[in-house]
Each structure stands twice: as structure tokens, then as C-alpha cells.
C-alpha angles and dihedrals in degrees: 000000000000119000118198129185130187109206124225137179101218138061093303084078091080093050092048092045091052090048091049091050090052092049093047090047089053091064098030138060112230113246139180089260121128126205115207130181134212121237089032097234138114098211124055139181122239116285098014119141115243128187124196118194134191118216111195114169115207096359122137094188125107112251134198137175117250133184146195119216132175090270107031136033136211094001118167124233094251088072100051108015146026111275119210118171104304095342133086124200128199110199106202110007120216133188089267087066091063109114148085120307132194143159119254131183129216087250093058101261120142140199134211118298130244124201118216128192126188122199145134132240119037121003137167111226116213138149118295094209128057119273126227122233108271095031122127122232140172123207109209121205105207137177130202135163116228097257099029116122096222139024124229136216095175096120140084109269132190117219129210133192118199088345096306122115111247104172153314121256121196094210098043095249130117114196133192117195096195116009122210135185090271089065092061116111149084114314132191137165135216128219118215091243108004100066128232133328124234114269121262126201117238109199122195122190127198116259112253114250116258113270094200108116118222114253112272116254116256111273115264116245115243119240096249091049090048091051091047091050092050090049092052091047091052092045095051091043090052092048090049093050090047091052091049091049093049091049091051091050091048091050092051091047092051091051090051092051091051092054093048091050091055 
């Protein structure tokens, strides 16, 4: 089965990503594998180094990283990157590396997918994988010419969410201390003279409910045990009072003997 994907920079990305996930799922069995990316971004400048890693707890299968691009489909890491264990590294990404990536085992199991775009000029750097409510994140508006050695964010940038202006940041960074579902959406930034960046999708998932069970209540005492406990309490209390009374009588008697002796 051949899977093709035409890449885009705007909202069609979500539709195409969903379609790609469906197509990949049609030839893969979903597994508890997780694909991560370093640096954790979805947009890269020319010639950056990118590493994709498969985390597969408890699996004895052999895993590799595969990708779909605009020209080729379901191509393994050995063809386009440097494979090392369960990781694949691209040293010097280029626009032809733009595409959808996932982990796949030799038994046909698949992980989540990650979309990568490579370009020059102005980009907005954000996480490639979904966030969880309560996480912290910084969106970095960055500019770099094709052959420049370093990018820069040292400029005042305007930020937009779903097309609406949300603020101006003097250092080109938009930070969220604790994200929530309301922060989810399409984000882009604008340079004072270099125009706007392509949009990126910031996905926020609900935090899973706690699985820690509350401590069980103390066991209730049965009626016979309760009656037995009360009986013992009364018995020991009576014995204690009797001992105190006998001691007091003995003390008074001893005092009386002492007086008579004198």
C-alpha cells in the first residue's frame, strides 16, 4: 500500500495529519510505543540536526523510524538518516525531510506520528507532541537566513492565535506557565520587517484522572466484639478502682496503728 502526503503550512495540516494517521493505522497495529523528537519542535531551519527516538517499554520487537514525505512513502531510517538502536538522526535537515514520522516494528506495530517542516526565514518554534494540561511551554519566534550560522529572537514579535492578535513580546517569546485546553489552537508570529511565520498547531490534552485510590475506611467492629471490649473495659476499671480503694484503706489503717503505738 502506498501512502502519499502533500505538506502544507496552514490549517489543512490537521486534516492531512488525521488522514495520514488513518492510512498508517490501516497498515499498522497500534502499540504502546512513543515517538519523541529532539529538539522538541515541529519546525526547523535548514541544516539543523534532528533526532527521533522510539520508546517501547516491554517490547521484544525490532523497531525503526519511518516517514512519509511529498515524494516517498513509508521509507525506513536507514535510507535517509543514521540509525542507532531505536533512534534515528538527521544531520542537516532540508525541505525534502519535511513530512510525517512514526515508529514501526518488524511485526507491524506503530507509534504516534510527528509532523516536521523545514524552512528558512521566520518560524515559530513550538512542541511537536501534544501537551498535557498544567504543562509549561514557550513558543519562540525565530529568524534565520538560509546560510546564517545562528538564528535570532532578539526582536519585538507579535503573536496570533487562530488569526487573532494576542500580544506583543519584546524578546520574541510567548510563554505559558500552566497550559489548559483553552490555550489550544493555531499560533503564528510576526517580525517587524520580515513578515509572518507559518502557523503551528499547539495541542493540549486533558490530564488523566488520578488512579490512586483513597485509603480504605477503618473496619467496623462487630457487635459481639464491641460488647466484649466494653465488658473488659468495665472489668479492668472496676479492678483498678478496687485496688485504689484497698490502698486507701490500708494507708488509713497504717496511720491509725502508728497513733495507737505512740
